DSSP file (Angstrom, degrees, kcal/mol; ACC not computed):
  #  RESIDUE AA STRUCTURE BP1 BP2  ACC     N-H-->O    O-->H-N    N-H-->O    O-->H-N    TCO  KAPPA ALPHA  PHI   PSI    X-CA   Y-CA   Z-CA
    1    1 A X              0   0    0      0, 0.0     2,-1.0     0, 0.0     3,-0.1   0.000 360.0 360.0 360.0 134.4 -130.7 -187.3    5.3
    2    2 A X    >   -     0   0    0      1,-0.2     3,-2.0     2,-0.0     4,-0.2  -0.776 360.0-160.6 -86.8 106.7 -127.5 -185.8    4.1
    3    3 A X  G >  S+     0   0    0     -2,-1.0     3,-1.8     1,-0.3    -1,-0.2   0.752  84.1  71.6 -63.2 -24.9 -127.5 -182.3    5.6
    4    4 A X  G 3  S+     0   0    0      1,-0.3    -1,-0.3    -3,-0.1    -2,-0.0   0.691  89.3  62.4 -66.2 -15.6 -124.9 -181.1    3.1
    5    5 A X  G <  S+     0   0    0     -3,-2.0     2,-0.6   138,-0.0    -1,-0.3   0.573  84.5  94.0 -82.6 -10.3 -127.5 -181.3    0.3
    6    6 A X    <   +     0   0    0     -3,-1.8    78,-0.1    -4,-0.2    91,-0.0  -0.749  40.7 168.3 -93.3 122.1 -129.7 -178.6    2.0
    7    7 A X        +     0   0    0     -2,-0.6     2,-0.5    76,-0.4    -1,-0.2   0.715  58.3  73.3 -97.5 -28.8 -129.1 -175.1    0.9
    8    8 A X  E     +A   83   0A   0     75,-1.0    75,-2.2     2,-0.0     2,-0.4  -0.752  57.3 176.4 -97.5 133.1 -132.1 -173.4    2.5
    9    9 A X  E     -A   82   0A   0     -2,-0.5     2,-0.3    73,-0.2    73,-0.2  -0.966   6.5-174.9-130.1 150.6 -132.2 -172.7    6.2
   10   10 A X  E     -A   81   0A   0     71,-2.1    71,-3.1    -2,-0.4     2,-0.4  -0.960  13.3-145.8-135.8 153.8 -134.7 -170.9    8.4
   11   11 A X  E     -A   80   0A   0     -2,-0.3     2,-0.4    69,-0.2    69,-0.2  -0.990  15.5-178.8-126.2 134.7 -134.6 -170.1   12.1
   12   12 A X  E     -A   79   0A   0     67,-2.3    67,-3.3    -2,-0.4     2,-0.5  -0.989  18.1-142.6-129.5 133.2 -137.7 -170.0   14.4
   13   13 A X  E     -A   78   0A   0     -2,-0.4    65,-0.2    65,-0.2     2,-0.2  -0.866  26.4-117.5 -98.4 133.3 -137.8 -169.1   18.1
   14   14 A X        -     0   0    0     63,-2.6    62,-1.5    -2,-0.5     2,-0.2  -0.475  30.4-149.1 -68.1 128.4 -140.1 -171.1   20.2
   15   15 A X    >   -     0   0    0     -2,-0.2     3,-1.7    60,-0.2     4,-0.2  -0.658  23.2-111.3-101.0 158.6 -142.8 -168.9   21.8
   16   16 A X  G >  S+     0   0    0      1,-0.3     3,-1.2    -2,-0.2    59,-0.1   0.794 113.5  58.3 -61.7 -32.3 -144.5 -169.5   25.1
   17   17 A X  G 3  S+     0   0    0      1,-0.2    -1,-0.3     8,-0.0    -3,-0.0   0.525  95.6  66.3 -80.3  -1.5 -148.0 -170.3   23.7
   18   18 A X  G <  S+     0   0    0     -3,-1.7     8,-2.4     2,-0.1     2,-0.3   0.450  82.6  97.0 -91.8   0.0 -146.4 -173.2   21.6
   19   19 A X  B <   -G   25   0B   0     -3,-1.2     6,-0.3     6,-0.3     2,-0.1  -0.691  64.7-146.1 -91.1 137.5 -145.6 -175.1   24.8
   20   20 A X    >   -     0   0    0      4,-3.4     3,-1.9    -2,-0.3    -1,-0.1  -0.251  40.2 -82.3 -93.8-172.8 -147.9 -177.8   26.1
   21   21 A X  T 3  S+     0   0    0      1,-0.3    -1,-0.0     2,-0.1    -2,-0.0   0.631 127.2  61.4 -68.6 -14.1 -148.7 -178.8   29.7
   22   22 A X  T 3  S-     0   0    0      2,-0.2    -1,-0.3     0, 0.0     3,-0.1   0.502 117.5-110.3 -88.7  -4.9 -145.5 -181.0   29.8
   23   23 A X  S <  S+     0   0    0     -3,-1.9    52,-0.4     1,-0.4     2,-0.3   0.660  85.4 102.0  85.7  14.5 -143.3 -177.9   29.2
   24   24 A X  S    S-     0   0    0     50,-0.1    -4,-3.4    -6,-0.0    -1,-0.4  -0.811  85.6 -77.2-123.2 167.1 -142.3 -178.9   25.6
   25   25 A X  B     -G   19   0B   0     48,-2.9    -6,-0.3    -2,-0.3    48,-0.2  -0.441  54.8-110.0 -62.4 131.3 -143.4 -177.8   22.2
   26   26 A X    >>  -     0   0    0     -8,-2.4     3,-1.7    -2,-0.2     4,-0.6  -0.396  26.8-119.3 -62.8 138.0 -146.7 -179.4   21.3
   27   27 A X  H >> S+     0   0    0      1,-0.3     3,-0.8     2,-0.2     4,-0.6   0.797 109.8  58.8 -52.8 -35.4 -146.3 -182.0   18.6
   28   28 A X  H 3> S+     0   0    0      1,-0.2     4,-1.1     2,-0.2     3,-0.5   0.764  94.0  66.7 -67.3 -23.4 -148.5 -180.3   16.1
   29   29 A X  H <> S+     0   0    0     -3,-1.7     4,-2.5     1,-0.2    -1,-0.2   0.818  88.7  65.7 -67.2 -29.0 -146.4 -177.1   16.2
   30   30 A X  H <X S+     0   0    0     -3,-0.8     4,-2.4    -4,-0.6    -1,-0.2   0.893  98.5  53.7 -60.4 -38.8 -143.5 -178.9   14.5
   31   31 A X  H  X S+     0   0    0     -4,-0.6     4,-2.3    -3,-0.5    -1,-0.2   0.898 108.0  50.3 -63.0 -37.8 -145.6 -179.3   11.4
   32   32 A X  H  X S+     0   0    0     -4,-1.1     4,-2.6     2,-0.2    -2,-0.2   0.940 108.9  51.3 -63.4 -45.9 -146.2 -175.5   11.4
   33   33 A X  H  X S+     0   0    0     -4,-2.5     4,-2.2     1,-0.2    -2,-0.2   0.915 111.3  47.6 -57.1 -44.3 -142.5 -174.8   11.8
   34   34 A X  H  X S+     0   0    0     -4,-2.4     4,-2.3     1,-0.2    -1,-0.2   0.883 111.0  52.0 -67.5 -37.1 -141.8 -177.1    8.8
   35   35 A X  H  X S+     0   0    0     -4,-2.3     4,-2.5     2,-0.2    -2,-0.2   0.906 108.0  51.0 -64.8 -41.3 -144.5 -175.4    6.8
   36   36 A X  H  X S+     0   0    0     -4,-2.6     4,-2.3     1,-0.2    -2,-0.2   0.945 112.2  47.0 -58.5 -48.3 -143.1 -171.9    7.5
   37   37 A X  H  X S+     0   0    0     -4,-2.2     4,-1.9     1,-0.2    -2,-0.2   0.890 111.3  52.3 -61.2 -38.6 -139.6 -173.1    6.3
   38   38 A X  H  X S+     0   0    0     -4,-2.3     4,-2.1     2,-0.2    -1,-0.2   0.937 109.5  48.0 -64.1 -45.4 -141.2 -174.7    3.2
   39   39 A X  H  X S+     0   0    0     -4,-2.5     4,-2.1     1,-0.2    -1,-0.2   0.886 112.6  49.0 -62.0 -39.8 -143.0 -171.5    2.2
   40   40 A X  H  X S+     0   0    0     -4,-2.3     4,-2.2    -5,-0.2    -1,-0.2   0.826 106.4  56.4 -69.1 -29.4 -139.8 -169.5    2.7
   41   41 A X  H  X S+     0   0    0     -4,-1.9     4,-2.2     2,-0.2     5,-0.2   0.959 106.7  50.3 -60.0 -52.2 -137.9 -172.0    0.6
   42   42 A X  H  X>S+     0   0    0     -4,-2.1     5,-2.5     1,-0.2     4,-0.7   0.901 111.8  48.2 -54.8 -43.5 -140.4 -171.3   -2.2
   43   43 A X  H ><5S+     0   0    0     -4,-2.1     3,-0.6     1,-0.2    -1,-0.2   0.898 108.8  53.2 -65.2 -37.6 -139.9 -167.6   -1.8
   44   44 A X  H 3<5S+     0   0    0     -4,-2.2    -2,-0.2     1,-0.2    -1,-0.2   0.843 106.7  51.1 -65.7 -34.8 -136.1 -168.0   -1.8
   45   45 A X  H 3<5S-     0   0    0     -4,-2.2    -1,-0.2    -5,-0.1    -2,-0.2   0.643 123.4-102.8 -79.7 -10.8 -136.0 -170.0   -5.1
   46   46 A X  T <<5 +     0   0    0     -4,-0.7    -3,-0.2    -3,-0.6    -2,-0.1   0.643  63.9 157.1 102.8  15.6 -138.1 -167.3   -6.8
   47   47 A X      < -     0   0    0     -5,-2.5     2,-1.0    -6,-0.2    -1,-0.2  -0.439  51.9-109.0 -73.2 151.8 -141.6 -168.9   -6.9
   48   48 A X        -     0   0    0      6,-0.6     2,-0.4    -2,-0.1    -1,-0.1  -0.718  44.8-171.5 -83.9 103.4 -144.5 -166.5   -7.1
   49   49 A X        +     0   0    0     -2,-1.0     2,-0.2     6,-0.1     5,-0.2  -0.829  14.3 158.8-103.3 133.2 -146.1 -166.7   -3.7
   50   50 A X        -     0   0    0      3,-2.5     5,-0.1    -2,-0.4     3,-0.0  -0.734  59.1 -81.2-133.1-170.0 -149.4 -165.2   -2.7
   51   51 A X  S    S+     0   0    0     -2,-0.2     3,-0.1     1,-0.2    -2,-0.0   0.615 125.8  42.4 -71.0 -12.3 -152.0 -165.8    0.0
   52   52 A X  S    S-     0   0    0      1,-0.3     8,-0.3     7,-0.0     2,-0.3   0.745 122.9 -39.2-104.9 -29.5 -153.5 -168.7   -1.9
   53   53 A X        -     0   0    0      6,-0.1    -3,-2.5    -5,-0.0    -1,-0.3  -0.956  60.9 -82.1-174.4-175.4 -150.6 -170.7   -3.4
   54   54 A X  S    S+     0   0    0     -2,-0.3    -6,-0.6    -5,-0.2     2,-0.3   0.340 118.4  29.0 -94.3   8.2 -147.2 -170.6   -5.0
   55   55 A X  S >  S-     0   0    0      3,-0.4     3,-0.8    -8,-0.1    -1,-0.2  -0.926  72.8-138.7-159.3 138.9 -149.0 -169.9   -8.3
   56   56 A X  T 3  S+     0   0    0     -2,-0.3    64,-0.0     1,-0.2    -1,-0.0   0.676 101.3  55.3 -74.9 -14.9 -152.3 -168.2   -9.0
   57   57 A X  T 3  S+     0   0    0     62,-0.0    63,-0.6    63,-0.0     2,-0.3   0.489 112.9  33.7 -97.2  -2.3 -153.4 -170.7  -11.7
   58   58 A X  E <   -B  119   0A   0     -3,-0.8     2,-0.4    61,-0.2    -3,-0.4  -0.888  70.0-128.1-140.6 169.9 -153.1 -173.8   -9.5
   59   59 A X  E     -B  118   0A   0     59,-2.7    59,-2.9    -2,-0.3     2,-0.6  -0.984  16.9-144.0-120.4 137.8 -153.5 -175.0   -6.0
   60   60 A X  E     -B  117   0A   0     -2,-0.4     2,-0.5    -8,-0.3    57,-0.2  -0.903  20.5-163.6-100.6 120.6 -150.7 -176.9   -4.2
   61   61 A X  E     -B  116   0A   0     55,-2.9    55,-2.7    -2,-0.6     2,-0.6  -0.910  17.8-134.2-113.0 129.5 -152.2 -179.5   -1.9
   62   62 A X  E     +B  115   0A   0     -2,-0.5    53,-0.2    53,-0.2     3,-0.1  -0.707  31.1 168.5 -77.2 117.4 -150.3 -181.3    0.8
   63   63 A X  E     +     0   0A   0     51,-2.7     2,-0.3    -2,-0.6    52,-0.2   0.647  63.4  24.6-108.4 -17.3 -151.2 -185.0    0.4
   64   64 A X  E     +B  114   0A   0     50,-1.4    50,-2.7     2,-0.0     2,-0.4  -0.966  56.6 179.2-152.0 130.7 -148.7 -186.6    2.8
   65   65 A X  E     -B  113   0A   0     -2,-0.3     2,-0.4    48,-0.2    48,-0.2  -0.948   8.4-179.3-137.5 112.8 -146.9 -185.3    5.8
   66   66 A X  E     -B  112   0A   0     46,-2.8    46,-2.3    -2,-0.4     2,-0.4  -0.921   1.8-177.9-116.9 135.3 -144.5 -187.5    7.7
   67   67 A X  E     -B  111   0A   0     -2,-0.4     2,-0.5    44,-0.2    44,-0.2  -0.996  13.8-162.9-136.5 141.2 -142.6 -186.5   10.9
   68   68 A X  E     -B  110   0A   0     42,-2.4    42,-2.2    -2,-0.4     2,-0.4  -0.984  14.7-151.3-119.0 124.2 -140.1 -188.2   13.0
   69   69 A X  E     +B  109   0A   0     -2,-0.5    40,-0.2    40,-0.2     3,-0.1  -0.823  25.1 162.7 -99.2 133.3 -139.5 -186.8   16.5
   70   70 A X        +     0   0    0     38,-3.2     2,-0.3     1,-0.5    39,-0.2   0.735  66.8   1.2-113.2 -43.1 -136.1 -187.3   18.1
   71   71 A X  S    S-     0   0    0     37,-1.6    -1,-0.5    35,-0.1     2,-0.3  -0.918  73.9-106.2-141.8 166.4 -135.9 -184.6   20.9
   72   72 A X        -     0   0    0     -2,-0.3     2,-0.3    -3,-0.1    37,-0.0  -0.715  19.2-143.8 -99.8 147.4 -138.2 -182.0   22.3
   73   73 A X        -     0   0    0     -2,-0.3   -48,-2.9   -48,-0.2     2,-0.2  -0.793  19.9-162.3-103.1 153.7 -137.9 -178.2   21.9
   74   74 A X    >   -     0   0    0     -2,-0.3     3,-2.1   -50,-0.2   -60,-0.3  -0.760  37.0 -51.8-129.9 174.4 -138.8 -176.0   24.8
   75   75 A X  T 3  S+     0   0    0    -52,-0.4   -60,-0.2     1,-0.3    -1,-0.1  -0.144 121.4   8.6 -51.8 135.6 -139.7 -172.3   25.3
   76   76 A X  T 3  S+     0   0    0    -62,-1.5    -1,-0.3     1,-0.3   -61,-0.1   0.407  87.7 146.0  75.1   1.5 -137.2 -169.8   23.8
   77   77 A X    <   -     0   0    0     -3,-2.1   -63,-2.6   -64,-0.1     2,-0.6  -0.415  47.8-133.1 -64.7 143.5 -135.2 -172.5   22.0
   78   78 A X  E     -A   13   0A   0    -65,-0.2    24,-3.2    -3,-0.1    25,-0.5  -0.912  24.4-158.7 -97.0 120.8 -133.9 -171.2   18.6
   79   79 A X  E     -AC  12 101A   0    -67,-3.3   -67,-2.3    -2,-0.6     2,-0.5  -0.861   7.3-155.1-107.4 135.3 -134.6 -173.9   16.0
   80   80 A X  E     -AC  11 100A   0     20,-3.0    20,-2.8    -2,-0.4     2,-0.5  -0.949  12.8-164.9-110.9 124.3 -132.7 -174.2   12.7
   81   81 A X  E     -AC  10  99A   0    -71,-3.1   -71,-2.1    -2,-0.5     2,-0.5  -0.949   7.3-159.1-118.0 124.5 -134.7 -175.8    9.9
   82   82 A X  E     -AC   9  98A   0     16,-2.9    16,-1.9    -2,-0.5     2,-0.3  -0.861  18.1-176.6 -97.9 130.9 -133.1 -177.1    6.7
   83   83 A X  E     +AC   8  97A   0    -75,-2.2   -75,-1.0    -2,-0.5   -76,-0.4  -0.959   9.8 158.7-134.0 148.3 -135.5 -177.5    3.8
   84   84 A X  E     - C   0  96A   0     12,-2.1    12,-2.9    -2,-0.3     2,-0.7  -0.975  40.9-119.6-159.8 152.8 -135.1 -178.8    0.2
   85   85 A X  E     - C   0  95A   0     -2,-0.3    10,-0.2    10,-0.2     3,-0.1  -0.897  31.1-178.8 -92.3 117.5 -137.1 -180.2   -2.7
   86   86 A X  E     +     0   0A   0      8,-2.1    59,-2.8    -2,-0.7     2,-0.3   0.732  59.0   7.6 -93.4 -24.0 -135.7 -183.6   -3.2
   87   87 A X  E     -dC 145  94A   0      7,-1.1     7,-2.5    57,-0.2     2,-0.4  -0.996  51.0-160.8-155.9 152.6 -137.7 -184.8   -6.1
   88   88 A X  E     +dC 146  93A   0     57,-2.4    59,-2.7    -2,-0.3     5,-0.2  -0.992  16.0 176.1-134.3 127.8 -140.3 -183.7   -8.7
   89   89 A X        -     0   0    0      3,-3.1    39,-0.3    -2,-0.4    58,-0.1  -0.070  54.5 -62.5-108.0-148.4 -142.5 -186.1  -10.6
   90   90 A X  S    S-     0   0    0      1,-0.1    38,-3.2    37,-0.1    59,-0.1   0.982 124.9  -7.1 -68.9 -58.6 -145.3 -185.5  -13.0
   91   91 A X  S    S+     0   0    0     36,-0.3    26,-2.7    34,-0.0     2,-0.3   0.303 126.9  60.7-121.9   7.6 -147.8 -183.6  -10.7
   92   92 A X  E     - E   0 116A   0     24,-0.2    -3,-3.1    36,-0.1     2,-0.3  -0.892  53.4-168.8-133.0 160.6 -146.2 -184.0   -7.3
   93   93 A X  E     -CE  88 115A   0     22,-2.2    22,-2.7    -2,-0.3     2,-0.5  -0.984  17.0-131.2-146.9 161.5 -143.0 -183.1   -5.5
   94   94 A X  E     -CE  87 114A   0     -7,-2.5    -8,-2.1    -2,-0.3    -7,-1.1  -0.925  12.1-162.0-118.2 131.9 -141.4 -184.0   -2.3
   95   95 A X  E     -CE  85 113A   0     18,-3.0    18,-2.6    -2,-0.5     2,-0.4  -0.907   6.3-163.5-108.9 136.3 -139.9 -181.7    0.3
   96   96 A X  E     +CE  84 112A   0    -12,-2.9   -12,-2.1    -2,-0.4     2,-0.3  -0.898  11.5 176.4-113.7 150.4 -137.5 -182.9    3.0
   97   97 A X  E     -CE  83 111A   0     14,-2.2    14,-3.0    -2,-0.4     2,-0.4  -0.991  14.1-166.2-151.9 151.5 -136.7 -181.0    6.1
   98   98 A X  E     -CE  82 110A   0    -16,-1.9   -16,-2.9    -2,-0.3     2,-0.4  -0.999  11.1-152.1-140.5 139.7 -134.6 -181.5    9.2
   99   99 A X  E     +CE  81 109A   0     10,-3.0     9,-3.4    -2,-0.4    10,-1.2  -0.934  13.7 177.9-122.2 131.9 -134.7 -179.4   12.4
  100  100 A X  E     -CE  80 107A   0    -20,-2.8   -20,-3.0    -2,-0.4     2,-0.6  -0.914  40.7-105.3-125.0 151.8 -132.0 -178.8   15.0
  101  101 A X  E  >  -C   79   0A   0      5,-2.6     4,-2.5    -2,-0.3     5,-0.3  -0.714  35.3-144.1 -69.3 122.0 -131.7 -176.9   18.1
  102  102 A X  T  4 S+     0   0    0    -24,-3.2    -1,-0.2    -2,-0.6   -23,-0.1   0.790  92.7  43.6 -66.3 -28.4 -129.6 -174.0   16.8
  103  103 A X  T  4 S+     0   0    0    -25,-0.5    -1,-0.2     1,-0.1   -24,-0.1   0.836 126.8  25.7 -83.1 -35.5 -127.6 -173.6   20.0
  104  104 A X  T  4 S-     0   0    0      2,-0.1    -2,-0.2    -3,-0.0     3,-0.1   0.580  92.6-132.3-103.9 -16.9 -126.9 -177.2   20.9
  105  105 A X     <  +     0   0    0     -4,-2.5     2,-0.4     1,-0.3    -3,-0.1   0.716  51.8 155.1  64.8  24.2 -127.0 -178.7   17.4
  106  106 A X        -     0   0    0     -5,-0.3    -5,-2.6     1,-0.1    -1,-0.3  -0.676  50.0-113.7 -81.8 131.8 -129.3 -181.5   18.8
  107  107 A X  E     + E   0 100A   0     -2,-0.4    -7,-0.3    -7,-0.2     3,-0.1  -0.482  37.5 174.9 -67.6 133.0 -131.6 -183.1   16.2
  108  108 A X  E     -     0   0A   0     -9,-3.4   -38,-3.2     1,-0.4   -37,-1.6   0.833  55.0 -24.9-103.0 -56.9 -135.2 -182.3   17.0
  109  109 A X  E     -BE  69  99A   0    -10,-1.2   -10,-3.0   -40,-0.2    -1,-0.4  -0.985  44.7-139.3-158.4 160.3 -137.3 -183.7   14.1
  110  110 A X  E     -BE  68  98A   0    -42,-2.2   -42,-2.4    -2,-0.3     2,-0.4  -0.948  19.8-162.4-123.2 147.9 -137.3 -184.8   10.4
  111  111 A X  E     -BE  67  97A   0    -14,-3.0   -14,-2.2    -2,-0.3     2,-0.4  -0.992  12.2-172.5-136.1 140.9 -140.1 -184.1    8.0
  112  112 A X  E     -BE  66  96A   0    -46,-2.3   -46,-2.8    -2,-0.4     2,-0.4  -0.975  15.9-179.2-129.3 116.3 -141.1 -185.6    4.6
  113  113 A X  E     -BE  65  95A   0    -18,-2.6   -18,-3.0    -2,-0.4     2,-0.5  -0.953  14.9-158.5-123.6 135.2 -143.9 -183.8    2.8
  114  114 A X  E     -BE  64  94A   0    -50,-2.7   -51,-2.7    -2,-0.4   -50,-1.4  -0.950  14.2-172.8-111.9 129.1 -145.5 -184.7   -0.6
  115  115 A X  E     -BE  62  93A   0    -22,-2.7   -22,-2.2    -2,-0.5     2,-0.4  -0.920   8.1-153.5-121.9 147.1 -147.4 -181.9   -2.4
  116  116 A X  E     -BE  61  92A   0    -55,-2.7   -55,-2.9    -2,-0.4     2,-0.4  -0.969  15.0-130.5-127.0 134.6 -149.5 -182.2   -5.5
  117  117 A X  E     +B   60   0A   0    -26,-2.7     9,-2.2    -2,-0.4     2,-0.3  -0.665  36.7 179.9 -77.7 130.1 -150.3 -179.4   -8.1
  118  118 A X  E     -BF  59 125A   0    -59,-2.9   -59,-2.7    -2,-0.4     2,-0.2  -0.941  34.8-102.8-133.9 155.4 -154.0 -179.3   -8.8
  119  119 A X  E  >  -B   58   0A   0      5,-2.7     4,-1.5    -2,-0.3   -61,-0.2  -0.577  31.9-133.1 -70.5 135.3 -156.5 -177.3  -10.9
  120  120 A X  T  4 S+     0   0    0    -63,-0.6    -1,-0.1    -2,-0.2   -62,-0.1   0.784  99.6  31.9 -66.7 -25.1 -158.2 -174.8   -8.7
  121  121 A X  T  4 S+     0   0    0      3,-0.1    -1,-0.1     1,-0.0   -63,-0.0   0.891 127.8  33.5 -94.2 -54.5 -161.7 -175.6  -10.1
  122  122 A X  T  4 S-     0   0    0      2,-0.1    -2,-0.2     1,-0.1     3,-0.1   0.730  88.9-143.1 -78.8 -20.2 -161.6 -179.3  -10.9
  123  123 A X     <  +     0   0    0     -4,-1.5     2,-0.2     1,-0.3    -3,-0.1   0.583  54.3 135.9  65.7  12.3 -159.3 -180.2   -8.1
  124  124 A X        -     0   0    0      1,-0.1    -5,-2.7    -6,-0.0    -1,-0.3  -0.570  63.1 -95.4 -85.5 151.2 -157.6 -182.7  -10.4
  125  125 A X  B     -F  118   0A   0     -7,-0.2     2,-0.3    -2,-0.2    -7,-0.3  -0.382  40.9-169.3 -70.3 148.7 -153.9 -183.0  -10.5
  126  126 A X        -     0   0    0     -9,-2.2    -9,-0.3   -35,-0.3     3,-0.1  -0.920  33.6 -81.1-131.7 156.7 -152.0 -181.2  -13.2
  127  127 A X        -     0   0    0     -2,-0.3     2,-0.3     1,-0.1   -36,-0.3  -0.244  47.1-106.7 -61.0 144.0 -148.4 -181.3  -14.3
  128  128 A X        -     0   0    0    -38,-3.2    -1,-0.1   -39,-0.3   -36,-0.1  -0.532  47.5-107.5 -65.5 129.7 -145.8 -179.4  -12.3
  129  129 A X     >  -     0   0    0     -2,-0.3     4,-1.8     1,-0.1     3,-0.4  -0.279  15.5-127.7 -62.0 144.6 -144.9 -176.5  -14.5
  130  130 A X  H  > S+     0   0    0      1,-0.2     4,-2.6     2,-0.2     5,-0.2   0.812 108.5  63.7 -60.7 -30.8 -141.5 -176.6  -16.1
  131  131 A X  H  > S+     0   0    0      2,-0.2     4,-2.3     1,-0.2    -1,-0.2   0.911 104.3  45.8 -63.6 -42.2 -140.8 -173.1  -14.7
  132  132 A X  H  > S+     0   0    0     -3,-0.4     4,-2.3     2,-0.2     5,-0.2   0.906 111.5  53.3 -66.4 -40.2 -141.0 -174.5  -11.1
  133  133 A X  H  X S+     0   0    0     -4,-1.8     4,-2.7     1,-0.2    -2,-0.2   0.899 110.0  47.4 -57.8 -41.9 -138.8 -177.4  -12.2
  134  134 A X  H  X S+     0   0    0     -4,-2.6     4,-2.7     2,-0.2     5,-0.2   0.907 110.1  52.1 -67.3 -41.4 -136.2 -175.0  -13.5
  135  135 A X  H  X S+     0   0    0     -4,-2.3     4,-2.4     2,-0.2     5,-0.2   0.928 114.2  43.0 -61.6 -44.9 -136.3 -172.9  -10.4
  136  136 A X  H  X S+     0   0    0     -4,-2.3     4,-3.6     2,-0.2     5,-0.2   0.943 114.0  50.9 -62.5 -49.2 -135.7 -176.0   -8.2
  137  137 A X  H  X>S+     0   0    0     -4,-2.7     5,-1.3    -5,-0.2     4,-0.7   0.907 112.8  45.2 -59.5 -43.0 -133.1 -177.5  -10.4
  138  138 A X  H ><5S+     0   0    0     -4,-2.7     3,-0.5     2,-0.2    -1,-0.2   0.934 117.5  44.1 -68.5 -44.3 -131.1 -174.2  -10.5
  139  139 A X  H 3<5S+     0   0    0     -4,-2.4    -2,-0.2    -5,-0.2    -1,-0.2   0.919 116.3  45.5 -65.2 -44.6 -131.4 -173.7   -6.7
  140  140 A X  H ><5S-     0   0    0     -4,-3.6     3,-1.4    -5,-0.2    -1,-0.2   0.526 102.7-133.4 -81.9  -3.0 -130.6 -177.3   -5.8
  141  141 A X  T <<5S-     0   0    0     -4,-0.7    -3,-0.2    -3,-0.5    -4,-0.1   0.843  71.2 -48.4  58.4  37.5 -127.7 -177.4   -8.2
  142  142 A X  T 3 <S+     0   0    0     -5,-1.3    -1,-0.3    -6,-0.2    -5,-0.1   0.560 111.5 117.0  83.6   7.5 -128.8 -180.7   -9.7
  143  143 A X    <   +     0   0    0     -3,-1.4     2,-0.4    -6,-0.2    -2,-0.1   0.347  56.3  82.4 -91.2   8.0 -129.3 -182.4   -6.3
  144  144 A X  S    S-     0   0    0     -7,-0.1     2,-1.0    -8,-0.1   -57,-0.2  -0.909  82.5-124.2-110.8 139.5 -133.0 -183.0   -6.8
  145  145 A X  E     -d   87   0A   0    -59,-2.8   -57,-2.4    -2,-0.4     2,-0.5  -0.718  39.2-176.7 -81.4 103.1 -134.4 -185.9   -8.8
  146  146 A X  E     -d   88   0A   0     -2,-1.0     2,-0.7   -59,-0.2   -57,-0.2  -0.904  21.8-150.4-113.2 123.4 -136.5 -184.1  -11.4
  147  147 A X        -     0   0    0    -59,-2.7     2,-0.4    -2,-0.5   -14,-0.0  -0.815  19.0-155.4 -88.6 115.6 -138.6 -185.9  -13.9
  148  148 A X        -     0   0    0     -2,-0.7     3,-0.1     1,-0.1   -58,-0.1  -0.770  23.6-106.0 -96.5 136.7 -138.7 -183.7  -16.9
  149  149 A X        -     0   0    0     -2,-0.4     2,-0.3     1,-0.1    -1,-0.1  -0.247  39.9-106.3 -57.3 143.8 -141.8 -184.1  -19.3
  150  150 A X        -     0   0    0      1,-0.1     2,-0.6    -3,-0.0    -1,-0.1  -0.539  27.8-131.0 -74.1 138.2 -141.0 -185.8  -22.6
  151  151 A X        -     0   0    0     -2,-0.3     2,-0.4    -3,-0.1    -1,-0.1  -0.808  18.1-140.8 -92.7 123.2 -140.8 -183.6  -25.6
  152  152 A X              0   0    0     -2,-0.6     0, 0.0     1,-0.1     0, 0.0  -0.671 360.0 360.0 -87.8 136.6 -142.9 -184.9  -28.5
  153  153 A X              0   0    0     -2,-0.4    -1,-0.1     0, 0.0    -2,-0.0   0.377 360.0 360.0-104.9 360.0 -141.3 -184.5  -31.9
């Protein structure tokens, strides 16, 4: 991942209850850290966030979550997470994230998450709204691969 393409950053401090019996952050907590950064990214670009979704008329469903671990974080570490939307297709979009120890700049983990816009009742996929596409495009400065719907004439 080219870190220069990431405009959004978040910092999270590791808390004592996130440590496992080995004295390192439990592997599942990294997914939570990436989720926190992803939600903050949506807020920063201007998406309408509430307790249910980033839009009241749809549900955003996480359909794929991939993580690569490189080093461990420990209690009280300050983690810096870079997040971006790298692509938007018809009904899905991909978020990339990378996490470093903020003090040592050591790479901790990378994350690739695919999310799908769905209808709240039918649970079927629906097109990503153009407003979300515009917000991402503006924020990412053209660095996201965005599939725009065809305009019928």
